[in-house]
N, CA, C and O atoms as a Tripos MOL2 file, in Angstrom:
@<TRIPOS>MOLECULE
protein
  316   315    79     0     0
PROTEIN
NO_CHARGES

@<TRIPOS>ATOM
      1 N          46.0480  194.2460  120.5210 N.3       1 MET1
      2 CA         46.8710  193.1900  120.0440 C.3       1 MET1
      3 C          45.6980  192.2270  119.2990 C.2       1 MET1
      4 O          44.5150  192.3490  119.6160 O.2       1 MET1
      5 N          46.0220  191.5190  118.5540 N.am      2 LYS2
      6 CA         44.7020  190.3270  118.0480 C.3       2 LYS2
      7 C          45.7730  189.2130  118.0070 C.2       2 LYS2
      8 O          47.0000  189.3190  118.0070 O.2       2 LYS2
      9 N          44.8930  187.9880  117.9680 N.am      3 THR3
     10 CA         45.6670  186.9660  117.4340 C.3       3 THR3
     11 C          45.0490  186.3340  116.1970 C.2       3 THR3
     12 O          43.8430  186.4320  115.9710 O.2       3 THR3
     13 N          45.8450  185.7200  115.4430 N.am      4 ILE4
     14 CA         45.2310  184.9520  114.2370 C.3       4 ILE4
     15 C          45.6900  183.4600  114.4710 C.2       4 ILE4
     16 O          46.4640  183.1800  115.3860 O.2       4 ILE4
     17 N          45.2310  182.6110  113.6930 N.am      5 ALA5
     18 CA         45.2210  181.5220  113.6770 C.3       5 ALA5
     19 C          45.7450  181.1110  112.4440 C.2       5 ALA5
     20 O          45.1050  181.4580  111.4520 O.2       5 ALA5
     21 N          47.2030  180.1640  112.2090 N.am      6 LEU6
     22 CA         47.9730  179.8550  111.4770 C.3       6 LEU6
     23 C          48.1510  178.0300  111.4470 C.2       6 LEU6
     24 O          48.2290  177.2030  112.3560 O.2       6 LEU6
     25 N          48.1670  177.9230  110.0980 N.am      7 PRO7
     26 CA         48.7880  176.4050  110.2750 C.3       7 PRO7
     27 C          50.0110  176.3490  110.7120 C.2       7 PRO7
     28 O          50.7380  177.3390  110.6320 O.2       7 PRO7
     29 N          50.4540  175.1300  111.2690 N.am      8 GLU8
     30 CA         51.5230  174.7490  111.9730 C.3       8 GLU8
     31 C          52.5290  175.3320  111.1770 C.2       8 GLU8
     32 O          53.1810  176.3280  111.4930 O.2       8 GLU8
     33 N          52.6570  174.5590  109.9390 N.am      9 MET9
     34 CA         54.1250  174.7590  108.9610 C.3       9 MET9
     35 C          54.1710  176.2720  108.5520 C.2       9 MET9
     36 O          55.2660  176.7310  108.2260 O.2       9 MET9
     37 N          52.9550  177.1620  108.5430 N.am     10 ILE10
     38 CA         53.4710  178.7180  108.5850 C.3      10 ILE10
     39 C          54.0930  179.2380  109.7880 C.2      10 ILE10
     40 O          54.8830  180.1800  109.8410 O.2      10 ILE10
     41 N          53.6620  178.5360  110.7470 N.am     11 HIS11
     42 CA         53.9590  179.3920  112.3040 C.3      11 HIS11
     43 C          55.1680  178.4820  112.2160 C.2      11 HIS11
     44 O          55.4980  178.8380  113.3470 O.2      11 HIS11
     45 N          55.9300  177.7990  111.9530 N.am     12 LYS12
     46 CA         57.3010  177.2790  112.0890 C.3      12 LYS12
     47 C          58.2360  178.0510  110.7040 C.2      12 LYS12
     48 O          59.4600  178.0090  110.8210 O.2      12 LYS12
     49 N          57.7970  178.5650  109.7480 N.am     13 LYS13
     50 CA         58.6480  179.2260  108.6170 C.3      13 LYS13
     51 C          58.6070  180.3910  109.2710 C.2      13 LYS13
     52 O          59.7300  180.8810  109.1600 O.2      13 LYS13
     53 N          57.6410  181.3770  110.1400 N.am     14 LEU14
     54 CA         57.7230  182.4710  110.7460 C.3      14 LEU14
     55 C          58.8100  182.2840  111.6060 C.2      14 LEU14
     56 O          59.8150  182.9490  111.3550 O.2      14 LEU14
     57 N          58.8300  181.5780  112.4980 N.am     15 ILE15
     58 CA         59.6340  181.4940  113.4890 C.3      15 ILE15
     59 C          60.9640  181.4900  112.8410 C.2      15 ILE15
     60 O          61.8170  182.3570  113.0310 O.2      15 ILE15
     61 N          61.0770  180.5910  112.1620 N.am     16 TYR16
     62 CA         62.5330  180.4780  111.2900 C.3      16 TYR16
     63 C          63.0730  181.6460  111.1550 C.2      16 TYR16
     64 O          64.0790  182.0140  111.7610 O.2      16 TYR16
     65 N          62.2450  182.5100  110.1040 N.am     17 LEU17
     66 CA         62.4950  183.5400  109.8090 C.3      17 LEU17
     67 C          62.8830  184.9090  110.8040 C.2      17 LEU17
     68 O          63.6680  185.8370  110.6110 O.2      17 LEU17
     69 N          62.1210  184.6480  111.7560 N.am     18 LYS18
     70 CA         62.3290  185.4510  112.9820 C.3      18 LYS18
     71 C          63.9050  185.0870  113.7680 C.2      18 LYS18
     72 O          64.6250  185.9840  114.2060 O.2      18 LYS18
     73 N          64.2730  183.5500  113.8440 N.am     19 LEU19
     74 CA         65.3580  183.7180  114.2350 C.3      19 LEU19
     75 C          66.6270  184.0580  113.3100 C.2      19 LEU19
     76 O          67.6330  184.6510  113.7000 O.2      19 LEU19
     77 N          66.3880  183.5580  111.9780 N.am     20 GLU20
     78 CA         67.4170  183.9930  111.0460 C.3      20 GLU20
     79 C          67.4630  185.5490  110.9150 C.2      20 GLU20
     80 O          68.5660  186.0960  110.9400 O.2      20 GLU20
     81 N          66.5180  186.1650  110.8010 N.am     21 GLU21
     82 CA         66.8600  187.6900  110.6670 C.3      21 GLU21
     83 C          66.9960  188.3530  112.0840 C.2      21 GLU21
     84 O          67.1040  189.5730  112.2070 O.2      21 GLU21
     85 N          66.9860  187.5710  113.0400 N.am     22 LYS22
     86 CA         67.3600  188.3010  114.5080 C.3      22 LYS22
     87 C          66.3170  189.3620  114.6910 C.2      22 LYS22
     88 O          66.5300  190.5730  114.7340 O.2      22 LYS22
     89 N          65.0260  188.6820  114.8060 N.am     23 LYS23
     90 CA         63.8920  189.6960  115.0300 C.3      23 LYS23
     91 C          63.4950  189.6260  116.2440 C.2      23 LYS23
     92 O          63.8270  188.6330  116.8910 O.2      23 LYS23
     93 N          62.6340  190.7210  116.9040 N.am     24 LYS24
     94 CA         62.4810  190.5600  118.4430 C.3      24 LYS24
     95 C          61.2490  189.9920  118.3160 C.2      24 LYS24
     96 O          60.8520  189.6000  119.4130 O.2      24 LYS24
     97 N          60.5110  189.7940  117.4660 N.am     25 ASN25
     98 CA         59.0630  189.0340  117.4520 C.3      25 ASN25
     99 C          58.2830  189.2560  116.0720 C.2      25 ASN25
    100 O          58.4060  190.2520  115.3590 O.2      25 ASN25
    101 N          57.3840  188.0530  115.7990 N.am     26 ILE26
    102 CA         57.0870  187.6190  114.6360 C.3      26 ILE26
    103 C          56.5250  188.9960  113.6440 C.2      26 ILE26
    104 O          56.7290  189.1640  112.4420 O.2      26 ILE26
    105 N          55.8290  189.8030  114.5120 N.am     27 ALA27
    106 CA         55.2530  190.9630  114.0180 C.3      27 ALA27
    107 C          56.0370  191.7260  113.2990 C.2      27 ALA27
    108 O          55.4570  192.4820  112.5190 O.2      27 ALA27
    109 N          57.4740  191.7630  113.3320 N.am     28 GLU28
    110 CA         58.3520  192.8600  112.2610 C.3      28 GLU28
    111 C          58.6100  191.8410  111.5970 C.2      28 GLU28
    112 O          59.3200  192.2290  110.6700 O.2      28 GLU28
    113 N          58.4060  190.4260  111.4940 N.am     29 ILE29
    114 CA         58.7120  189.8090  110.3190 C.3      29 ILE29
    115 C          57.4590  190.0010  109.2680 C.2      29 ILE29
    116 O          57.6820  190.1330  108.0650 O.2      29 ILE29
    117 N          56.2420  190.0050  109.7590 N.am     30 ILE30
    118 CA         55.1480  189.9700  109.1640 C.3      30 ILE30
    119 C          55.1320  191.4200  108.6320 C.2      30 ILE30
    120 O          54.7340  191.7170  107.5050 O.2      30 ILE30
    121 N          55.6050  192.3000  109.5510 N.am     31 ASP31
    122 CA         55.4450  193.6330  108.9500 C.3      31 ASP31
    123 C          56.2900  193.6890  107.5620 C.2      31 ASP31
    124 O          55.7370  194.0510  106.5240 O.2      31 ASP31
    125 N          57.4650  193.3660  107.5930 N.am     32 ARG32
    126 CA         58.2910  193.2500  106.5110 C.3      32 ARG32
    127 C          57.6460  192.9340  105.5240 C.2      32 ARG32
    128 O          57.2970  193.7180  104.6420 O.2      32 ARG32
    129 N          57.3500  191.4050  105.5720 N.am     33 LEU33
    130 CA         56.4770  190.7130  104.2720 C.3      33 LEU33
    131 C          55.6280  191.6260  103.6910 C.2      33 LEU33
    132 O          55.6120  191.7180  102.4630 O.2      33 LEU33
    133 N          54.7140  192.5160  104.5750 N.am     34 ILE34
    134 CA         53.8020  193.2710  103.9130 C.3      34 ILE34
    135 C          53.9110  194.3280  103.0460 C.2      34 ILE34
    136 O          53.1940  194.6580  102.1010 O.2      34 ILE34
    137 N          55.3920  195.0450  103.7200 N.am     35 GLU35
    138 CA         56.1000  196.0380  102.9790 C.3      35 GLU35
    139 C          56.6820  195.4040  101.3700 C.2      35 GLU35
    140 O          56.4710  195.8910  100.2590 O.2      35 GLU35
    141 N          57.4380  194.2070  101.7180 N.am     36 GLU36
    142 CA         57.9270  193.8440  100.3590 C.3      36 GLU36
    143 C          56.6950  193.4700   99.0640 C.2      36 GLU36
    144 O          56.7830  193.5450   97.8390 O.2      36 GLU36
    145 N          55.6010  193.0640   99.9360 N.am     37 HIS37
    146 CA         54.2770  192.8090   98.8230 C.3      37 HIS37
    147 C          53.8140  194.1500   98.2550 C.2      37 HIS37
    148 O          53.3010  194.2500   97.1410 O.2      37 HIS37
    149 N          54.0270  195.1840   99.0960 N.am     38 LYS38
    150 CA         53.5740  196.5440   98.4230 C.3      38 LYS38
    151 C          54.5690  197.0780   97.5950 C.2      38 LYS38
    152 O          54.1660  197.7010   96.6130 O.2      38 LYS38
    153 N          55.7840  196.9780   97.7670 N.am     39 GLU39
    154 CA         56.8500  197.1420   96.7190 C.3      39 GLU39
    155 C          56.6660  196.1070   95.2230 C.2      39 GLU39
    156 O          56.6370  196.5650   94.0800 O.2      39 GLU39
    157 N          56.5840  195.0050   95.4980 N.am     40 ASN40
    158 CA         56.2580  194.2900   94.6920 C.3      40 ASN40
    159 C          55.2600  194.5640   93.6240 C.2      40 ASN40
    160 O          55.5190  194.7010   92.4290 O.2      40 ASN40
    161 N          53.8000  194.6440   94.3270 N.am     41 ALA41
    162 CA         52.5890  195.2310   93.7440 C.3      41 ALA41
    163 C          53.3240  196.6020   93.1020 C.2      41 ALA41
    164 O          53.4900  196.4270   91.8950 O.2      41 ALA41
    165 N          53.6900  197.5820   93.4360 N.am     42 PHE42
    166 CA         54.2560  199.1350   92.7660 C.3      42 PHE42
    167 C          55.1870  198.6800   91.4310 C.2      42 PHE42
    168 O          54.9310  199.0130   90.2740 O.2      42 PHE42
    169 N          56.4320  197.7660   91.8950 N.am     43 ARG43
    170 CA         56.9270  197.3910   90.6610 C.3      43 ARG43
    171 C          55.9000  196.7610   89.6690 C.2      43 ARG43
    172 O          56.0620  197.2100   88.5350 O.2      43 ARG43
    173 N          55.2170  196.1440   89.7380 N.am     44 GLN44
    174 CA         54.4320  195.4190   88.9630 C.3      44 GLN44
    175 C          53.3520  196.3480   88.1680 C.2      44 GLN44
    176 O          52.8790  196.0510   87.0710 O.2      44 GLN44
    177 N          53.0910  197.3450   88.7980 N.am     45 GLU45
    178 CA         51.9140  198.2490   88.0990 C.3      45 GLU45
    179 C          52.8760  199.3280   87.3860 C.2      45 GLU45
    180 O          52.3870  199.9270   86.4290 O.2      45 GLU45
    181 N          54.3110  199.6570   87.7960 N.am     46 CYS46
    182 CA         54.6930  200.7140   87.1200 C.3      46 CYS46
    183 C          55.2910  199.8000   85.5860 C.2      46 CYS46
    184 O          55.3120  200.3440   84.4820 O.2      46 CYS46
    185 N          55.6720  198.5620   85.7950 N.am     47 GLU47
    186 CA         56.1200  197.3330   84.6610 C.3      47 GLU47
    187 C          54.8080  197.9640   83.4930 C.2      47 GLU47
    188 O          54.9860  198.5670   82.4340 O.2      47 GLU47
    189 N          53.4730  197.5530   84.1650 N.am     48 LEU48
    190 CA         52.2330  197.6020   83.2470 C.3      48 LEU48
    191 C          52.1730  198.9710   82.7610 C.2      48 LEU48
    192 O          51.8590  199.1770   81.5890 O.2      48 LEU48
    193 N          52.4050  199.7830   83.4390 N.am     49 PHE49
    194 CA         52.3660  201.4670   82.7940 C.3      49 PHE49
    195 C          53.0190  201.8850   81.9560 C.2      49 PHE49
    196 O          52.6620  202.7950   81.2070 O.2      49 PHE49
    197 N          54.5980  201.0420   81.8940 N.am     50 ARG50
    198 CA         55.6240  201.2260   80.8890 C.3      50 ARG50
    199 C          55.1810  200.7080   79.7360 C.2      50 ARG50
    200 O          55.1100  201.3260   78.6730 O.2      50 ARG50
    201 N          54.8430  199.4540   79.9380 N.am     51 LYS51
    202 CA         54.2440  198.8690   78.6600 C.3      51 LYS51
    203 C          53.0050  199.4540   77.8930 C.2      51 LYS51
    204 O          52.8380  199.4110   76.6740 O.2      51 LYS51
    205 N          52.2520  199.9530   78.7350 N.am     52 ARG52
    206 CA         51.0340  200.6670   77.8950 C.3      52 ARG52
    207 C          51.5960  202.1200   77.1580 C.2      52 ARG52
    208 O          51.1680  202.6650   76.1400 O.2      52 ARG52
    209 N          52.4890  202.4480   77.8810 N.am     53 LEU53
    210 CA         52.9580  203.6980   77.3590 C.3      53 LEU53
    211 C          53.5850  203.2410   76.0500 C.2      53 LEU53
    212 O          53.1760  203.7130   74.9900 O.2      53 LEU53
    213 N          54.5800  202.3240   76.0830 N.am     54 ALA54
    214 CA         55.0020  201.8970   74.6970 C.3      54 ALA54
    215 C          54.2160  201.6240   73.9180 C.2      54 ALA54
    216 O          54.2460  202.1210   72.7930 O.2      54 ALA54
    217 N          53.1820  200.6550   74.3450 N.am     55 LYS55
    218 CA         52.0920  200.7100   73.1310 C.3      55 LYS55
    219 C          51.5120  201.3350   72.5820 C.2      55 LYS55
    220 O          50.9220  201.0320   71.5450 O.2      55 LYS55
    221 N          51.5170  202.5300   73.1970 N.am     56 LYS56
    222 CA         50.6870  203.7570   72.4220 C.3      56 LYS56
    223 C          51.6720  204.7970   71.6840 C.2      56 LYS56
    224 O          51.3450  205.8650   71.1670 O.2      56 LYS56
    225 N          53.2470  204.0990   71.7760 N.am     57 GLY57
    226 CA         54.2010  204.6050   71.1830 C.3      57 GLY57
    227 C          54.6410  206.0020   71.9690 C.2      57 GLY57
    228 O          55.1820  206.9160   71.3480 O.2      57 GLY57
    229 N          54.3640  206.0800   73.3550 N.am     58 ASP58
    230 CA         54.9400  207.3190   73.9350 C.3      58 ASP58
    231 C          56.1060  206.7680   75.2900 C.2      58 ASP58
    232 O          56.0910  205.6650   75.8360 O.2      58 ASP58
    233 N          56.8570  207.6830   75.5160 N.am     59 THR59
    234 CA         57.6330  207.1970   76.5650 C.3      59 THR59
    235 C          57.3930  208.1210   77.9990 C.2      59 THR59
    236 O          56.5980  209.0580   77.9310 O.2      59 THR59
    237 N          57.9040  207.9150   78.9430 N.am     60 LEU60
    238 CA         57.5130  208.7300   79.9150 C.3      60 LEU60
    239 C          57.7480  210.3110   79.7770 C.2      60 LEU60
    240 O          57.0180  211.2450   80.1100 O.2      60 LEU60
    241 N          58.9680  210.2980   79.1960 N.am     61 PHE61
    242 CA         59.5830  212.0310   78.9680 C.3      61 PHE61
    243 C          58.0980  212.6950   78.1350 C.2      61 PHE61
    244 O          57.5790  213.7550   78.4840 O.2      61 PHE61
    245 N          57.5520  211.7770   76.9290 N.am     62 ASP62
    246 CA         56.3720  212.4090   76.0190 C.3      62 ASP62
    247 C          55.3250  212.7540   77.0160 C.2      62 ASP62
    248 O          54.8470  213.8880   76.9790 O.2      62 ASP62
    249 N          54.8830  211.8250   77.9770 N.am     63 LEU63
    250 CA         53.9350  212.0960   78.9410 C.3      63 LEU63
    251 C          54.3640  212.9580   79.5370 C.2      63 LEU63
    252 O          53.5570  213.8460   79.2620 O.2      63 LEU63
    253 N          55.1350  213.4230   80.2430 N.am     64 LEU64
    254 CA         55.5350  214.5740   81.2830 C.3      64 LEU64
    255 C          55.4140  216.0050   80.2680 C.2      64 LEU64
    256 O          54.8790  217.0490   80.6400 O.2      64 LEU64
    257 N          56.0310  215.7840   78.9330 N.am     65 LYS65
    258 CA         55.6860  217.1050   77.9570 C.3      65 LYS65
    259 C          54.4720  217.3290   78.0340 C.2      65 LYS65
    260 O          54.2140  218.4490   78.4740 O.2      65 LYS65
    261 N          53.4090  216.5490   77.7150 N.am     66 LYS66
    262 CA         51.9670  216.5540   77.4590 C.3      66 LYS66
    263 C          51.3960  216.9970   78.4760 C.2      66 LYS66
    264 O          50.4190  217.7270   78.3080 O.2      66 LYS66
    265 N          51.9040  216.6380   79.9960 N.am     67 SER67
    266 CA         51.0120  217.1170   80.8870 C.3      67 SER67
    267 C          51.3870  218.4290   81.4300 C.2      67 SER67
    268 O          50.6630  219.1160   82.1510 O.2      67 SER67
    269 N          52.9590  218.8260   80.9020 N.am     68 ARG68
    270 CA         53.1290  220.1240   81.5500 C.3      68 ARG68
    271 C          52.5420  221.2360   80.4020 C.2      68 ARG68
    272 O          52.5320  222.4170   80.7500 O.2      68 ARG68
    273 N          52.0490  220.8800   79.0280 N.am     69 LYS69
    274 CA         51.6190  221.6240   78.3610 C.3      69 LYS69
    275 C          49.9860  222.0640   78.6480 C.2      69 LYS69
    276 O          49.4440  223.1600   78.5050 O.2      69 LYS69
    277 N          49.4410  220.7870   79.1000 N.am     70 ILE70
    278 CA         47.7500  220.9860   79.7410 C.3      70 ILE70
    279 C          48.0670  221.6470   80.8150 C.2      70 ILE70
    280 O          47.1700  222.4180   81.1550 O.2      70 ILE70
    281 N          49.1350  221.6530   81.5950 N.am     71 ARG71
    282 CA         49.1020  222.3800   83.1090 C.3      71 ARG71
    283 C          49.5540  223.7510   82.7660 C.2      71 ARG71
    284 O          49.5830  224.5190   83.7270 O.2      71 ARG71
    285 N          49.9330  224.2610   81.5570 N.am     72 GLU72
    286 CA         50.2970  225.6740   81.0320 C.3      72 GLU72
    287 C          48.9170  226.1290   80.6230 C.2      72 GLU72
    288 O          48.4300  227.1030   81.1970 O.2      72 GLU72
    289 N          48.2810  225.5300   79.7180 N.am     73 GLU73
    290 CA         46.9210  225.8230   79.1300 C.3      73 GLU73
    291 C          45.9520  226.1930   80.1940 C.2      73 GLU73
    292 O          45.3500  227.2660   80.1460 O.2      73 GLU73
    293 N          45.7690  225.2480   81.2530 N.am     74 ILE74
    294 CA         45.2340  225.5010   82.3380 C.3      74 ILE74
    295 C          45.4490  226.9350   83.3700 C.2      74 ILE74
    296 O          44.6380  227.6650   83.9400 O.2      74 ILE74
    297 N          46.7650  226.9250   83.3000 N.am     75 ALA75
    298 CA         47.4610  228.0420   84.1880 C.3      75 ALA75
    299 C          46.6160  229.2880   83.3210 C.2      75 ALA75
    300 O          45.5390  229.7260   83.7240 O.2      75 ALA75
    301 N          47.1750  229.6910   82.2860 N.am     76 ASN76
    302 CA         46.7180  230.5040   81.2310 C.3      76 ASN76
    303 C          45.5130  230.8780   81.0830 C.2      76 ASN76
    304 O          45.1420  232.0330   80.8750 O.2      76 ASN76
    305 N          44.7920  229.8460   81.1920 N.am     77 GLU77
    306 CA         43.2110  229.9390   81.3300 C.3      77 GLU77
    307 C          42.7260  230.6860   82.6460 C.2      77 GLU77
    308 O          41.9020  231.5960   82.7420 O.2      77 GLU77
    309 N          43.3210  230.1760   83.4380 N.am     78 TRP78
    310 CA         42.5240  230.5550   85.0080 C.3      78 TRP78
    311 C          43.3080  231.8220   85.4720 C.2      78 TRP78
    312 O          42.8520  232.5360   86.3640 O.2      78 TRP78
    313 N          44.2510  232.0360   84.9800 N.am     79 PHE79
    314 CA         45.2420  233.0780   85.5130 C.3      79 PHE79
    315 C          45.8000  234.1390   84.5860 C.2      79 PHE79
    316 O          46.5960  234.9760   85.0130 O.2      79 PHE79
@<TRIPOS>BOND
     1     1     2 1
     2     2     3 1
     3     3     4 2
     4     3     5 am
     5     5     6 1
     6     6     7 1
     7     7     8 2
     8     7     9 am
     9     9    10 1
    10    10    11 1
    11    11    12 2
    12    11    13 am
    13    13    14 1
    14    14    15 1
    15    15    16 2
    16    15    17 am
    17    17    18 1
    18    18    19 1
    19    19    20 2
    20    19    21 am
    21    21    22 1
    22    22    23 1
    23    23    24 2
    24    23    25 am
    25    25    26 1
    26    26    27 1
    27    27    28 2
    28    27    29 am
    29    29    30 1
    30    30    31 1
    31    31    32 2
    32    31    33 am
    33    33    34 1
    34    34    35 1
    35    35    36 2
    36    35    37 am
    37    37    38 1
    38    38    39 1
    39    39    40 2
    40    39    41 am
    41    41    42 1
    42    42    43 1
    43    43    44 2
    44    43    45 am
    45    45    46 1
    46    46    47 1
    47    47    48 2
    48    47    49 am
    49    49    50 1
    50    50    51 1
    51    51    52 2
    52    51    53 am
    53    53    54 1
    54    54    55 1
    55    55    56 2
    56    55    57 am
    57    57    58 1
    58    58    59 1
    59    59    60 2
    60    59    61 am
    61    61    62 1
    62    62    63 1
    63    63    64 2
    64    63    65 am
    65    65    66 1
    66    66    67 1
    67    67    68 2
    68    67    69 am
    69    69    70 1
    70    70    71 1
    71    71    72 2
    72    71    73 am
    73    73    74 1
    74    74    75 1
    75    75    76 2
    76    75    77 am
    77    77    78 1
    78    78    79 1
    79    79    80 2
    80    79    81 am
    81    81    82 1
    82    82    83 1
    83    83    84 2
    84    83    85 am
    85    85    86 1
    86    86    87 1
    87    87    88 2
    88    87    89 am
    89    89    90 1
    90    90    91 1
    91    91    92 2
    92    91    93 am
    93    93    94 1
    94    94    95 1
    95    95    96 2
    96    95    97 am
    97    97    98 1
    98    98    99 1
    99    99   100 2
   100    99   101 am
   101   101   102 1
   102   102   103 1
   103   103   104 2
   104   103   105 am
   105   105   106 1
   106   106   107 1
   107   107   108 2
   108   107   109 am
   109   109   110 1
   110   110   111 1
   111   111   112 2
   112   111   113 am
   113   113   114 1
   114   114   115 1
   115   115   116 2
   116   115   117 am
   117   117   118 1
   118   118   119 1
   119   119   120 2
   120   119   121 am
   121   121   122 1
   122   122   123 1
   123   123   124 2
   124   123   125 am
   125   125   126 1
   126   126   127 1
   127   127   128 2
   128   127   129 am
   129   129   130 1
   130   130   131 1
   131   131   132 2
   132   131   133 am
   133   133   134 1
   134   134   135 1
   135   135   136 2
   136   135   137 am
   137   137   138 1
   138   138   139 1
   139   139   140 2
   140   139   141 am
   141   141   142 1
   142   142   143 1
   143   143   144 2
   144   143   145 am
   145   145   146 1
   146   146   147 1
   147   147   148 2
   148   147   149 am
   149   149   150 1
   150   150   151 1
   151   151   152 2
   152   151   153 am
   153   153   154 1
   154   154   155 1
   155   155   156 2
   156   155   157 am
   157   157   158 1
   158   158   159 1
   159   159   160 2
   160   159   161 am
   161   161   162 1
   162   162   163 1
   163   163   164 2
   164   163   165 am
   165   165   166 1
   166   166   167 1
   167   167   168 2
   168   167   169 am
   169   169   170 1
   170   170   171 1
   171   171   172 2
   172   171   173 am
   173   173   174 1
   174   174   175 1
   175   175   176 2
   176   175   177 am
   177   177   178 1
   178   178   179 1
   179   179   180 2
   180   179   181 am
   181   181   182 1
   182   182   183 1
   183   183   184 2
   184   183   185 am
   185   185   186 1
   186   186   187 1
   187   187   188 2
   188   187   189 am
   189   189   190 1
   190   190   191 1
   191   191   192 2
   192   191   193 am
   193   193   194 1
   194   194   195 1
   195   195   196 2
   196   195   197 am
   197   197   198 1
   198   198   199 1
   199   199   200 2
   200   199   201 am
   201   201   202 1
   202   202   203 1
   203   203   204 2
   204   203   205 am
   205   205   206 1
   206   206   207 1
   207   207   208 2
   208   207   209 am
   209   209   210 1
   210   210   211 1
   211   211   212 2
   212   211   213 am
   213   213   214 1
   214   214   215 1
   215   215   216 2
   216   215   217 am
   217   217   218 1
   218   218   219 1
   219   219   220 2
   220   219   221 am
   221   221   222 1
   222   222   223 1
   223   223   224 2
   224   223   225 am
   225   225   226 1
   226   226   227 1
   227   227   228 2
   228   227   229 am
   229   229   230 1
   230   230   231 1
   231   231   232 2
   232   231   233 am
   233   233   234 1
   234   234   235 1
   235   235   236 2
   236   235   237 am
   237   237   238 1
   238   238   239 1
   239   239   240 2
   240   239   241 am
   241   241   242 1
   242   242   243 1
   243   243   244 2
   244   243   245 am
   245   245   246 1
   246   246   247 1
   247   247   248 2
   248   247   249 am
   249   249   250 1
   250   250   251 1
   251   251   252 2
   252   251   253 am
   253   253   254 1
   254   254   255 1
   255   255   256 2
   256   255   257 am
   257   257   258 1
   258   258   259 1
   259   259   260 2
   260   259   261 am
   261   261   262 1
   262   262   263 1
   263   263   264 2
   264   263   265 am
   265   265   266 1
   266   266   267 1
   267   267   268 2
   268   267   269 am
   269   269   270 1
   270   270   271 1
   271   271   272 2
   272   271   273 am
   273   273   274 1
   274   274   275 1
   275   275   276 2
   276   275   277 am
   277   277   278 1
   278   278   279 1
   279   279   280 2
   280   279   281 am
   281   281   282 1
   282   282   283 1
   283   283   284 2
   284   283   285 am
   285   285   286 1
   286   286   287 1
   287   287   288 2
   288   287   289 am
   289   289   290 1
   290   290   291 1
   291   291   292 2
   292   291   293 am
   293   293   294 1
   294   294   295 1
   295   295   296 2
   296   295   297 am
   297   297   298 1
   298   298   299 1
   299   299   300 2
   300   299   301 am
   301   301   302 1
   302   302   303 1
   303   303   304 2
   304   303   305 am
   305   305   306 1
   306   306   307 1
   307   307   308 2
   308   307   309 am
   309   309   310 1
   310   310   311 1
   311   311   312 2
   312   311   313 am
   313   313   314 1
   314   314   315 1
   315   315   316 2
@<TRIPOS>SUBSTRUCTURE
     1 MET1         2 RESIDUE 1 A MET
     2 LYS2         6 RESIDUE 1 A LYS
     3 THR3        10 RESIDUE 1 A THR
     4 ILE4        14 RESIDUE 1 A ILE
     5 ALA5        18 RESIDUE 1 A ALA
     6 LEU6        22 RESIDUE 1 A LEU
     7 PRO7        26 RESIDUE 1 A PRO
     8 GLU8        30 RESIDUE 1 A GLU
     9 MET9        34 RESIDUE 1 A MET
    10 ILE10       38 RESIDUE 1 A ILE
    11 HIS11       42 RESIDUE 1 A HIS
    12 LYS12       46 RESIDUE 1 A LYS
    13 LYS13       50 RESIDUE 1 A LYS
    14 LEU14       54 RESIDUE 1 A LEU
    15 ILE15       58 RESIDUE 1 A ILE
    16 TYR16       62 RESIDUE 1 A TYR
    17 LEU17       66 RESIDUE 1 A LEU
    18 LYS18       70 RESIDUE 1 A LYS
    19 LEU19       74 RESIDUE 1 A LEU
    20 GLU20       78 RESIDUE 1 A GLU
    21 GLU21       82 RESIDUE 1 A GLU
    22 LYS22       86 RESIDUE 1 A LYS
    23 LYS23       90 RESIDUE 1 A LYS
    24 LYS24       94 RESIDUE 1 A LYS
    25 ASN25       98 RESIDUE 1 A ASN
    26 ILE26      102 RESIDUE 1 A ILE
    27 ALA27      106 RESIDUE 1 A ALA
    28 GLU28      110 RESIDUE 1 A GLU
    29 ILE29      114 RESIDUE 1 A ILE
    30 ILE30      118 RESIDUE 1 A ILE
    31 ASP31      122 RESIDUE 1 A ASP
    32 ARG32      126 RESIDUE 1 A ARG
    33 LEU33      130 RESIDUE 1 A LEU
    34 ILE34      134 RESIDUE 1 A ILE
    35 GLU35      138 RESIDUE 1 A GLU
    36 GLU36      142 RESIDUE 1 A GLU
    37 HIS37      146 RESIDUE 1 A HIS
    38 LYS38      150 RESIDUE 1 A LYS
    39 GLU39      154 RESIDUE 1 A GLU
    40 ASN40      158 RESIDUE 1 A ASN
    41 ALA41      162 RESIDUE 1 A ALA
    42 PHE42      166 RESIDUE 1 A PHE
    43 ARG43      170 RESIDUE 1 A ARG
    44 GLN44      174 RESIDUE 1 A GLN
    45 GLU45      178 RESIDUE 1 A GLU
    46 CYS46      182 RESIDUE 1 A CYS
    47 GLU47      186 RESIDUE 1 A GLU
    48 LEU48      190 RESIDUE 1 A LEU
    49 PHE49      194 RESIDUE 1 A PHE
    50 ARG50      198 RESIDUE 1 A ARG
    51 LYS51      202 RESIDUE 1 A LYS
    52 ARG52      206 RESIDUE 1 A ARG
    53 LEU53      210 RESIDUE 1 A LEU
    54 ALA54      214 RESIDUE 1 A ALA
    55 LYS55      218 RESIDUE 1 A LYS
    56 LYS56      222 RESIDUE 1 A LYS
    57 GLY57      226 RESIDUE 1 A GLY
    58 ASP58      230 RESIDUE 1 A ASP
    59 THR59      234 RESIDUE 1 A THR
    60 LEU60      238 RESIDUE 1 A LEU
    61 PHE61      242 RESIDUE 1 A PHE
    62 ASP62      246 RESIDUE 1 A ASP
    63 LEU63      250 RESIDUE 1 A LEU
    64 LEU64      254 RESIDUE 1 A LEU
    65 LYS65      258 RESIDUE 1 A LYS
    66 LYS66      262 RESIDUE 1 A LYS
    67 SER67      266 RESIDUE 1 A SER
    68 ARG68      270 RESIDUE 1 A ARG
    69 LYS69      274 RESIDUE 1 A LYS
    70 ILE70      278 RESIDUE 1 A ILE
    71 ARG71      282 RESIDUE 1 A ARG
    72 GLU72      286 RESIDUE 1 A GLU
    73 GLU73      290 RESIDUE 1 A GLU
    74 ILE74      294 RESIDUE 1 A ILE
    75 ALA75      298 RESIDUE 1 A ALA
    76 ASN76      302 RESIDUE 1 A ASN
    77 GLU77      306 RESIDUE 1 A GLU
    78 TRP78      310 RESIDUE 1 A TRP
    79 PHE79      314 RESIDUE 1 A PHE
């Protein structure tokens, strides 16, 4: 267990969230916030990936077809 220093206003907001969501402790709130942050980052990366594909004129389906072709070529070469 570690202790971290928080500004009073952040502490109050965390306590409010804890009570609002009926969690046992603030660690559960922080864990949920971290998971939401990871999900948002993943969504942003997905959107960036889609934009890059669209800029190249490809779709995800096109990329999958190309990767399958490459895997087949490698498999034929090795086996």
